[in-house]
C-alpha positions in Angstrom: -4.4 -20.0 -9.7 -7.0 -21.9 -11.8 -8.0 -25.4 -10.7 -11.0 -25.9 -12.9 -11.6 -26.6 -16.6 -14.8 -24.7 -17.2 -17.8 -25.0 -15.0 -18.0 -28.8 -14.6 -14.5 -30.3 -14.8 -11.2 -30.0 -13.0 -7.8 -29.5 -14.8 -5.6 -32.5 -15.4 -3.9 -33.7 -12.2 -6.3 -31.8 -9.9 -8.5 -33.4 -7.4 -10.8 -31.4 -5.2 -13.4 -31.8 -2.5 -15.7 -29.1 -1.2 -17.7 -28.2 1.9 -21.1 -29.7 1.1 -23.1 -29.0 4.3 -23.0 -27.6 7.8 -23.4 -30.9 9.5 -23.2 -29.6 13.0 -22.8 -26.1 14.5 -21.9 -25.2 18.0 -21.2 -22.1 20.0 -17.9 -21.6 21.7 -17.9 -20.3 25.3 -17.9 -16.5 25.9 -14.4 -15.3 26.7 -12.5 -12.0 26.7 -12.6 -12.1 22.9 -16.3 -12.8 22.6 -18.4 -15.7 21.5 -17.7 -17.8 18.4 -19.0 -20.6 16.2 -17.5 -23.9 15.0 -18.9 -25.7 12.0 -18.2 -29.3 10.8 -18.4 -29.3 7.0 -18.1 -32.7 5.5 -17.1 -33.0 1.8 -20.2 -35.1 1.1 -23.8 -34.7 2.3 -24.2 -37.2 5.2 -27.3 -39.3 4.5 -26.3 -42.3 6.6 -23.7 -43.3 9.2 -21.4 -44.9 6.6 -21.1 -41.5 4.9 -19.0 -40.2 7.8 -16.2 -42.6 7.0 -13.2 -42.3 4.6 -13.7 -38.7 3.6 -12.2 -35.3 4.4 -14.0 -32.9 6.7 -13.4 -29.1 6.8 -13.7 -27.4 10.1 -14.8 -23.8 9.9 -14.4 -21.5 12.9 -16.0 -18.0 13.2 -14.8 -15.4 15.7 -14.4 -11.7 15.9 -11.1 -10.0 16.6 -12.5 -6.4 16.3 -15.9 -4.7 16.1 -17.3 -5.1 12.6 -14.8 -7.8 11.7 -15.4 -11.6 11.5 -12.5 -14.1 11.3 -13.1 -17.2 9.2 -10.7 -20.1 9.6 -11.1 -23.1 7.3 -9.0 -26.1 8.4 -8.4 -29.5 6.9 -5.7 -31.1 9.1 -4.8 -29.0 12.1 -2.0 -31.2 13.5 0.7 -29.1 11.9 -0.5 -26.1 13.8 -1.5 -22.7 12.5 1.3 -21.4 10.3 0.7 -17.8 11.5 -0.4 -14.7 9.7 0.3 -11.0 9.8 1.0 -9.1 12.9 -2.4 -7.6 13.7 -2.2 -4.9 16.4 -6.0 -4.5 16.4 -6.9 -8.2 16.8 -7.4 -8.2 20.5 -10.8 -9.8 20.4 -14.3 -8.2 20.5 -15.9 -9.1 23.8 -19.3 -8.0 22.6 -19.5 -10.4 19.7 -22.6 -12.5 20.0 -23.1 -16.0 18.7 -26.5 -17.7 18.4 -27.1 -21.3 17.3 -30.6 -22.7 16.6 -32.5 -25.2 14.5 -32.0 -23.2 11.2 -28.3 -22.6 11.7 -26.1 -20.1 13.5 -25.1 -16.4 13.4 -22.2 -14.5 14.8 -22.8 -10.7 15.1 -20.0 -8.2 15.6 -21.2 -4.6 15.4 -22.7 -4.0 12.0 -21.5 -7.3 10.6 -23.2 -10.7 10.8 -21.9 -14.0 9.6 -24.8 -16.5 9.1 -24.4 -20.2 8.5 -27.4 -22.3 7.3 -27.7 -25.8 8.8 -27.5 -28.7 6.4 -27.0 -28.8 2.7 -26.1 -27.0 0.5 -23.3 -25.2 2.2 -24.2 -21.6 2.7 -22.2 -19.1 4.8 -23.4 -15.5 4.2 -22.2 -12.1 5.4 -24.6 -9.2 6.2 -23.8 -5.5 6.8 -26.7 -3.7 8.6 -28.9 -6.7 7.8 -28.2 -6.7 4.1 -26.4 -9.6 2.5 -23.2 -8.4 0.8 -21.5 -11.6 -0.1 -21.2 -15.3 0.9 -19.7 -18.7 0.4 -21.9 -21.2 -1.4 -21.8 -24.5 -3.2 -18.3 -25.6 -4.1 -16.8 -22.4 -2.7 -14.7 -23.8 0.1 -12.4 -26.3 -1.5 -9.5 -28.6 -0.5 -7.4 -29.2 -3.6 -4.6 -31.7 -4.2 -2.3 -31.6 -7.2 -0.5 -34.5 -8.8 3.0 -34.0 -10.0 3.0 -31.8 -13.1 -0.6 -30.7 -12.7 -1.5 -27.7 -14.9 -3.1 -25.2 -12.6 -2.2 -22.1 -14.6 0.2 -20.8 -11.9 0.3 -17.1 -12.6 3.4 -16.1 -10.6 6.6 -15.2 -12.3 8.1 -13.2 -9.5 11.6 -13.0 -11.1 11.3 -16.7 -11.9 14.4 -16.7 -14.0 16.3 -16.1 -10.8 14.5 -18.8 -8.7 12.3 -16.3 -6.9 8.9 -17.4 -8.3 6.3 -18.6 -5.9 6.5 -22.3 -5.0 3.9 -24.9 -6.2 2.5 -26.9 -3.3 0.6 -30.2 -3.5 -2.3 -29.1 -1.3 -4.3 -25.9 -1.4 -7.4 -24.5 0.3 -9.6 -22.0 -1.5 -12.6 -19.9 -0.7 -14.9 -18.3 -3.2 -17.1 -15.3 -2.2 -20.0 -14.2 -4.4 -19.7 -11.3 -6.7 -23.0 -9.4 -7.1 -24.3 -7.8 -10.3 -22.4 -4.6 -10.7 -20.0 -5.4 -7.9 -16.5 -4.0 -8.3 -13.3 -5.1 -6.5 -10.4 -2.8 -5.7 -7.1 -3.0 -3.8 -4.7 -5.9 -3.5 -1.7 -3.6 -3.2 0.0 -1.2 -5.6 -1.0 -2.7 -8.9 -0.4 -0.8 -12.1 -3.1 -2.3 -14.3 -6.8 -1.3 -14.2 -7.9 -0.1 -10.8 -11.0 -2.3 -11.0 -9.7 -5.9 -10.5 -12.7 -7.8 -11.9 -11.6 -10.2 -14.6 -8.0 -10.3 -13.4 -5.8 -13.0 -12.0 -3.7 -11.4 -9.2 -0.8 -13.1 -7.5 0.2 -11.8 -4.1 4.0 -12.2 -4.4 6.4 -9.3 -4.1 8.6 -8.8 -7.2 10.9 -6.3 -8.6 9.1 -5.9 -11.9 8.8 -2.2 -12.5 5.5 -0.4 -13.1 4.9 -1.6 -16.6 4.2 -5.3 -15.7 1.7 -7.4 -13.8 4.1 -7.7 -10.9 4.0 -5.5 -7.9 6.4 -4.3 -5.2 3.6 -3.9 -2.6 1.3 -6.9 -2.6 -1.5 -6.8 0.0 -4.0 -9.7 0.2 -6.8 -7.3 1.0 -9.6 -6.4 -1.4 -12.3 -3.8 -1.1 -15.8 -4.1 -2.6 -18.1 -1.3 -3.7 -20.8 -3.3 -1.9 -19.7 -2.2 1.5 -17.2 -4.7 2.8 -13.6 -5.8 2.5 -11.7 -9.1 2.9 -8.2 -9.7 4.2 -6.6 -13.1 3.7 -4.4 -13.6 6.7 -1.5 -15.3 5.0 1.8 -13.5 4.4 2.8 -16.1 1.8 1.6 -16.6 -1.8 -2.1 -15.9 -2.1 -3.6 -16.4 -5.6 -6.7 -14.5 -6.6 -9.1 -15.2 -9.4 -11.4 -12.2 -9.4 -14.4 -13.0 -11.5 -12.0 -14.8 -13.9 -12.0 -18.5 -13.3 -15.5 -18.4 -11.8 -17.0 -15.2 -13.2 -19.6 -14.9 -10.4 -17.0 -15.2 -7.6 -13.8 -13.9 -6.1 -11.6 -16.9 -5.4 -8.5 -16.8 -3.2 -6.3 -19.8 -2.5 -3.3 -20.6 -0.3 -1.0 -23.6 0.0 -1.3 -25.9 3.0 -3.9 -27.2 5.3 -5.5 -24.0 6.7 -6.9 -20.8 5.3 -7.9 -17.8 7.4 -9.6 -14.6 6.2 -11.4 -11.6 7.7 -14.5 -10.1 6.4 -14.6 -6.4 7.3 -17.8 -4.3 7.4 -18.5 -0.9 5.9 -21.0 0.2 5.0 -19.0 2.9 3.1 -15.5 2.2 1.7 -14.0 4.7 4.2 -15.5 2.7 7.0 -14.0 -0.5 5.6 -10.5 1.1 5.4 -10.9 2.5 8.9 -11.6 -1.0 10.4 -8.9 -2.6 8.2 -6.2 -0.2 9.4 -7.5 -0.5 13.0 -6.8 -4.2 12.5 -3.5 -4.1 10.7 -2.0 -0.8 11.8 -2.8 2.9 11.4 -0.6 5.1 9.2 1.7 7.3 11.4 1.8 11.1 11.4 4.8 12.0 9.3 6.6 15.3 9.7 5.5 18.4 7.8 9.0 18.9 6.4 8.6 15.6 4.5 5.7 17.0 2.5 8.0 19.4 0.8 9.9 18.8 -2.4 12.6 16.1 -2.4 15.5 16.5 -4.8 17.7 13.6 -5.7 21.2 12.9 -7.1 19.4 10.3 -9.4 20.9 6.8 -9.6 23.9 6.4 -11.9 24.7 10.0 -12.6 28.0 11.5 -11.5 27.8 13.7 -8.4 29.8 15.0 -5.5 29.3 17.8 -2.9 29.9 20.5 -5.5 27.3 19.0 -7.8 24.8 18.7 -4.9 25.5 22.3 -3.7 25.1 23.7 -7.2 21.7 22.0 -7.5 20.5 23.3 -4.2 21.8 26.9 -4.8 20.3 27.0 -8.3 16.9 25.8 -6.9 17.0 28.6 -4.3 18.0 31.2 -6.8 14.9 30.3 -8.9 12.6 30.3 -5.8 12.0 26.6 -6.0 11.9 25.4 -2.3 13.5 22.1 -1.5 13.0 20.4 1.8 14.9 17.1 1.5 18.0 16.3 -0.5 18.4 12.6 -1.3 21.7 10.7 -2.0 21.1 7.6 -4.0 23.2 4.4 -4.1 26.6 5.8 -5.1 27.0 7.7 -1.8 28.6 4.4 -1.0 31.5 2.9 -2.9 30.5 0.6 -5.8 30.3 -3.1 -5.1 30.1 -2.3 -1.3 26.3 -1.9 -1.0 25.8 -1.8 1.8 28.7 -0.8 4.0 27.0 2.4 5.3 30.2 4.4 4.7 30.5 7.5 2.5 32.7 6.9 -0.5 35.9 8.8 0.5 36.9 9.4 -3.1 33.7 11.4 -3.7 32.7 12.6 -0.3 36.0 13.2 1.7 34.2 15.3 4.4 30.8 13.8 4.9 30.4 15.3 8.4 31.1 18.8 7.1 29.0 18.3 4.1 26.0 17.2 6.1 26.5 20.2 8.4 26.6 22.5 5.4 23.4 21.0 4.0 21.7 21.5 7.4 22.8 25.1 7.4 20.8 25.5 4.2 17.8 24.3 6.1 17.7 20.9 4.4 17.0 17.4 5.6 19.2 14.6 4.2 18.0 11.2 3.0 20.4 8.4 2.0 19.7 5.2 0.1 20.0 1.8 1.7 19.0 -1.8 1.0 18.9 -5.0 3.2 21.7 -6.7 1.2 25.5 -6.9 2.0 27.7 -7.2 -1.1 30.6 -9.6 -0.7 33.2 -6.8 -1.1 31.6 -4.8 1.7 33.8 -4.8 4.8 30.7 -5.8 6.7 30.2 -9.1 4.8 32.7 -11.2 6.7 31.6 -9.6 10.0 28.0 -10.5 9.4 28.7 -14.0 8.1 30.9 -14.8 11.1 28.2 -13.6 13.5 25.4 -15.6 11.8 23.6 -12.4 10.7 23.0 -13.4 7.1 20.3 -15.7 5.6 21.6 -19.2 5.1 21.1 -22.1 2.7 19.9 -25.4 4.1 23.5 -26.7 4.2 24.4 -23.9 6.6 26.4 -21.8 4.1 25.5 -18.1 3.4 23.0 -17.6 0.6 24.6 -15.5 -2.1 24.1 -14.5 -5.7 25.4 -11.9 -8.2 22.1 -10.2 -9.3 22.3 -6.5 -8.2 25.5 -6.6 -6.0 28.3 -9.2 -6.7 28.2 -11.9 -4.1 25.4 -10.2 -2.1 23.7 -11.8 0.9 20.6 -10.9 2.9 20.5 -9.6 6.5 18.4 -12.1 8.5 16.0 -9.8 10.3 14.4 -12.8 12.1 17.6 -12.8 14.2 17.3 -10.1 16.9 21.0 -9.7 17.1 21.3 -9.2 13.3 18.6 -6.6 13.5 20.4 -4.8 16.3 23.6 -4.9 14.3 22.0 -3.5 11.2 20.3 -0.8 13.3 23.6 0.2 14.9 25.0 1.1 11.4 22.0 3.3 10.9 22.3 5.0 14.2 25.9 6.0 13.3 24.5 7.7 10.2 21.8 9.5 12.1 24.4 10.7 14.6 26.4 12.0 11.7 23.5 14.1 10.4 21.4 11.9 8.1 17.7 12.5 8.7 15.9 9.7 7.0 16.4 6.6 4.8 15.2 5.4 1.5 14.6 1.7 2.1 15.0 0.2 -1.4 14.5 -3.4 -2.5 13.3 -6.1 -0.2 11.4 -8.0 -2.9 14.0 -10.4 -4.3 13.8 -12.9 -1.4 14.8 -16.5 -2.2 13.0 -19.7 -1.1 15.9 -22.2 -0.8 17.0 -20.8 2.5 16.7 -21.2 6.3 16.0 -18.4 8.7 17.3 -17.9 12.2 13.9 -18.3 13.8 12.8 -21.2 11.5 10.3 -19.1 9.6 8.8 -20.7 6.5 10.7 -19.2 3.5 7.6 -19.2 1.3 5.9 -16.9 3.8 8.9 -14.9 4.6 9.2 -13.9 0.9 6.5 -11.2 1.3 7.0 -10.7 5.0 10.8 -9.9 4.7 10.1 -6.3 3.7 8.0 -5.8 6.8 10.9 -6.8 9.1 13.3 -4.7 7.1 11.3 -1.5 7.1 10.3 -2.1 10.7 14.0 -2.3 11.8 14.7 1.1 10.0 11.5 2.8 11.2 12.1 1.8 14.8 15.6 3.4 14.7 14.2 6.6 13.3 11.4 6.8 15.9 14.0 6.1 18.7 16.3 8.8 17.4 13.8 11.5 16.2 10.6 10.7 18.0 7.1 9.8 16.9 5.9 12.2 14.3 9.4 12.9 12.9 10.3 9.5 11.5 10.2 8.9 7.7 11.2 5.9 5.7 10.9 6.2 1.9 10.1 2.5 1.1 9.5 0.6 -2.1 8.3 -2.8 -1.0 5.5 -3.6 1.5 2.7 -6.0 2.4 -0.3 -5.8 4.7 0.5 -3.6 7.7 3.2 -1.7 5.8 1.1 1.5 5.9 2.2 1.9 9.5 5.7 2.8 8.3 5.4 5.7 5.9 6.2 6.8 3.2 6.1 4.5 0.1 7.0 5.4 -3.4 5.9 3.7 -6.7 9.1 2.1 -7.9 10.7 2.1 -11.4 8.5 3.8 -13.9 9.5 4.9 -17.4 9.6 8.4 -18.7 6.4 8.4 -20.7 2.8 9.6 -20.4 1.7 5.9 -20.4 3.9 5.2 -17.4 2.7 8.4 -15.7 -0.9 7.0 -16.0 0.1 3.5 -14.8 1.9 5.1 -11.8 -1.3 6.9 -10.8 -3.2 3.6 -11.1 -0.7 2.0 -8.7 -1.2 4.8 -6.2 -5.0 4.5 -6.4 -4.8 0.8 -5.8 -2.4 1.3 -2.9 -4.7 3.9 -1.3 -7.6 1.4 -1.6 -5.3 -1.0 0.3 -5.0 1.2 3.3 -1.8 3.2 2.5 -2.1 6.9 3.4 1.2 8.4 2.1 2.5 7.8 -1.3 5.0 9.3 -3.8 6.6 8.5 -7.2 9.5 9.5 -9.3 8.4 12.7 -11.0 9.2 12.4 -14.7 9.6 8.7 -14.5 12.7 6.7 -13.5 14.0 4.8 -16.5 15.1 7.0 -19.5 14.9 10.8 -19.7 11.5 12.4 -20.1 10.9 15.0 -22.8 10.0 18.4 -21.5 6.3 17.9 -21.9 6.3 14.7 -19.8 8.5 16.3 -17.2 6.2 19.3 -16.9 2.9 17.4 -16.8 4.3 14.9 -14.3 5.7 17.8 -12.1 2.2 19.2 -11.7 0.8 15.8 -10.9 3.7 14.9 -8.5 3.3 18.1 -6.5 -0.4 17.4 -5.9 0.1 14.5 -3.6 1.3 13.9 -0.1 5.0 13.5 -1.0 6.9 14.7 -4.0 10.3 13.7 -5.4 12.4 14.5 -8.4 14.4 11.3 -9.1 15.7 9.4 -12.2 18.0 6.7 -13.3 20.7 8.1 -15.5 19.9 11.8 -15.8 19.5 14.7 -13.4 16.0 15.9 -12.8 16.5 19.6 -12.0 13.9 21.5 -14.0 16.3 23.8 -15.9 17.7 20.7 -17.6 14.5 20.5 -19.6 13.5 24.1 -20.4 12.7 27.5 -18.8 9.0 26.7 -18.6 9.8 23.6 -16.5 11.3 26.0 -14.0 8.0 28.0 -14.0 5.9 24.9 -13.6 7.9 23.7 -10.7 7.7 27.2 -9.1 3.9 27.4 -9.5 3.1 24.0 -8.1 5.7 24.0 -5.3 4.4 27.3 -4.1 0.8 26.1 -4.4 1.6 23.0 -2.3 3.3 25.1 0.4 0.1 27.2 0.7 -2.0 24.0 0.8 0.1 22.6 3.7 -2.5 23.4 6.4 -5.0 21.4 4.4 -2.6 18.6 3.4 -1.0 18.2 6.8 -4.4 17.9 8.5 -5.3 15.2 6.0 -2.2 13.3 7.1 -3.1 13.9 10.8 -6.6 12.6 10.2 -5.3 9.5 8.4 -3.5 8.5 11.5 -6.8 8.3 13.4 -9.1 7.1 10.6 -6.9 5.2 8.1 -8.4 7.3 5.2 -5.5 8.2 2.8 -4.4 11.6 1.7 -4.7 10.8 -2.0 -8.1 9.4 -2.3 -9.6 7.4 -5.3 -12.9 8.9 -6.5 -14.5 5.6 -5.3 -13.8 6.5 -1.7 -15.3 10.0 -1.7 -18.2 9.4 -4.1 -19.2 5.7 -3.4 -22.9 6.5 -4.1 -22.1 7.7 -7.6 -22.0 4.8 -10.1 -20.2 6.9 -12.6 -16.9 6.9 -10.6 -16.6 3.1 -10.4 -14.0 2.7 -13.1 -12.2 6.1 -12.9 -8.4 5.8 -12.7 -7.1 9.1 -14.2 -8.2 11.5 -11.5 -8.4 11.6 -7.7 -9.3 13.6 -4.7 -6.5 15.2 -2.7 -7.9 15.1 0.8 -11.7 15.3 1.0 -12.3 18.5 -1.1 -9.9 19.0 -4.0 -10.3 17.1 -7.2 -7.1 16.6 -9.3 -7.2 15.5 -13.0 -3.6 15.2 -14.2 -3.0 15.9 -17.9 -1.5 13.0 -19.8 -1.0 14.7 -23.1 1.5 17.2 -24.5 -1.3 19.1 -26.1 -3.1 19.8 -22.8 -6.3 18.0 -23.7 -7.8 16.3 -20.7 -11.2 14.6 -20.1 -12.4 14.1 -16.6 -15.6 13.6 -14.5 -17.1 16.0 -12.0 -19.5 14.4 -9.6 -22.9 16.1 -8.9 -22.8 19.5 -7.1 -21.0 22.8 -7.4 -17.3 22.9 -8.2 -14.9 25.8 -8.3 -11.6 25.9 -10.1 -8.9 26.5 -7.5 -6.7 28.1 -10.1 -9.2 30.4 -11.9 -12.2 30.7 -9.6 -14.6 29.5 -12.3 -17.7 27.9 -10.9 -19.2 25.0 -12.8 -21.9 22.3 -12.2 -21.0 18.7 -11.8 -22.7 15.5 -12.7 -21.0 15.3 -16.1 -17.8 14.7 -18.0 -15.8 17.8 -19.0 -13.2 18.2 -21.7 -10.7 21.0 -21.2 -7.3 22.2 -22.5 -4.6 23.3 -20.2 -1.2 24.9 -20.5 1.7 23.4 -18.6 1.2 25.7 -15.6 -2.4 24.5 -15.2 -4.6 21.4 -14.9 -8.1 20.6 -13.8 -8.1 21.4 -10.0 -11.6 21.8 -8.6 -12.8 22.3 -5.1 -16.0 20.7 -3.8 -19.0 22.9 -3.1 -19.2 24.1 0.5 -15.5 23.3 1.2 -13.5 25.3 3.6 -9.8 25.2 2.6 -7.3 26.4 5.1 -4.8 28.5 3.1 -1.2 29.0 4.3 0.7 32.3 4.2 4.1 30.9 3.1 5.4 29.6 -0.2 9.0 28.9 0.8 8.7 25.8 3.1 6.2 23.2 4.2 6.9 23.3 8.0 5.8 26.7 9.2 3.2 28.1 11.7 0.0 27.5 9.8 -2.1 29.6 12.1 0.0 32.7 11.5 -1.5 34.5 8.5 -4.0 31.7 7.9 -6.9 32.3 5.5 -10.0 30.2 5.3 -11.1 30.0 1.6 -14.8 29.2 1.6 -16.3 27.8 -1.7 -19.9 28.2 -2.9 -22.3 25.3 -3.1 -22.7 24.3 0.5 -25.5 24.7 3.1 -25.5 25.2 6.9 -22.2 25.3 8.7 -18.8 23.7 8.0 -16.1 23.0 10.4 -12.4 22.7 9.7 -9.4 21.9 12.0 -5.9 23.1 11.4 -3.0 21.3 13.1 0.4 22.9 13.3 3.6 21.0 12.8 4.3 21.5 16.5 1.0 19.8 17.4 -1.1 22.9 18.3 -4.5 22.8 16.6 -7.4 25.1 16.3 -10.9 24.5 14.9 -13.1 26.9 13.0 -16.8 27.0 12.1 -18.0 28.8 9.0 -21.6 29.8 8.0 -21.9 28.6 4.4 -25.2 30.5 3.8 -23.2 33.7 3.5 -21.1 32.4 0.6 -22.3 33.3 -2.9 -20.9 32.4 -6.3 
């Protein structure tokens, strides 16, 4: 959201005042959550007593919720009370935070991070990591903005605006601007499908169902990560508007509606350290079961299918030695117009209990599609409406519309009884034999409504998906236990990484969409999400054989892999015989990589570092990786460069060091760009020098005893010793140490 007209002027209808000086600074008493600092920041430099009258003052409070994290709260009027932020399981307070106030100003130190406020004018609040200044808030950075009716502030949010779901325009805003250094790059802000480097972009944190080919996003996270060794979380679940080196090219601006703005500065110094602290604050990713890493096969969306169709797909996959772990039933497992009634359509599935048992006999898990909406024709609609379980309009009537399901309404997850009612429907399916749920939608959340608990609709818009996915995840944990619960979610916000897995939404069946899908996954990983998937081949349309085969190789080199489409089946023989071979090669490869991949997932649960890693995470000291968004690291040691062409031509960058092709064994030197040509059963897949890759013995399933028949594949280019841990799906683990000096090229 842009408030200014160039460097000197404001836009028409905009008035703004700014923190001009730190007039007084005092230390708060030590408590269980450590010491803090409070600053009075007048919006004019105070030269005489009369200057204290008839003008706004901003109150800035510094505290530390966690080691290496500083909370900054900027307040204008506090009488309305703090509107609340995200649920932050790690924000218990850091008792060892130390505040010092002296003649020159004040400083709050939390671990490696220091927030330093200079006394007097001009306003100067800086942040240091290990004694080095990384960013700060300077002149005209903290602003209180008022808008006249009809003010032109270049409001960037559409958010399905044609349906009344766009972000609201307030009359008052607070903004902060943090310095951008020369060469500083900004990443994150959720699953965004444009360039992975966010500099120069306007980004609106507002969940929307806009596909992968637009500026909208299903997973908006108000957290950005800098290559200068810090991150920032804006603690507001509502609309947060970012101008990243755009309105003010030397700064990152974020603004929120209302009278208070709270953000957290999170120390590194390395990007992995930032993500580790960020996920310690907002929630760690869970350990997800080994079976979920296998191939998921779907009915697709609007295709015709019944048990015979499903069985034929599964049997044909088995006959071709294409291992499937999960079979997914999309929307039409329920009767049309009834979504959701949580009942199998008896016309198509007359014996669901028997069918589920037969699928389990084939050693498959079963996933079914759900959403948080109740169509008017669903038998559950009247029951939910009568019980007060649906979101209401201000006049007390049930909110409804016809977009998606005719007359649909939303379950009100702020009502504990409504949540329990919804969960009871899921328990019945789990008892029947369903193993997991695809939690679709959750973005189209209206504003002209009232919630059971009085929540602000503008802040519930993004937060609704959190309550929805939490309700489903809790049932799965209750029924299956920690470590065996999987949701397959589309929408999310900050903290959503604690309920895995997430997939990339509605792509199209083209190479361009394949590339934008990867960009979304990279941005999501840089926002703290460890497990990610996407629709192999694209969702909308039907891919040609080349797109399908290239996307299959890419899709099977990630944490989670799913064949799914809109109006066409995605079984490989529907494309050509070579598509079958490509699927076989890469499913078998993934099964043998399971000891390595599963360990990466286990490690993510303790560190917050994702399984699919942008190059910027692993090689933060290499300036050449700053803008890379067509390749990634799978775990710490394997570089993947998907091929986005039918011809097989691919250009990618290898960082400095020795690299070995996992597929051919060729050893090459890095520190350069490479151009290669690959057939459909190949792609650039290189292992870092000195890596020890635990190599599994089976190619038929992901959940086996990794220690039985385990090989340690040791790659040249390292020195000294290397250690590797292998964790079995049953929780047993064993560590190995390898002498790298004995490894030769």
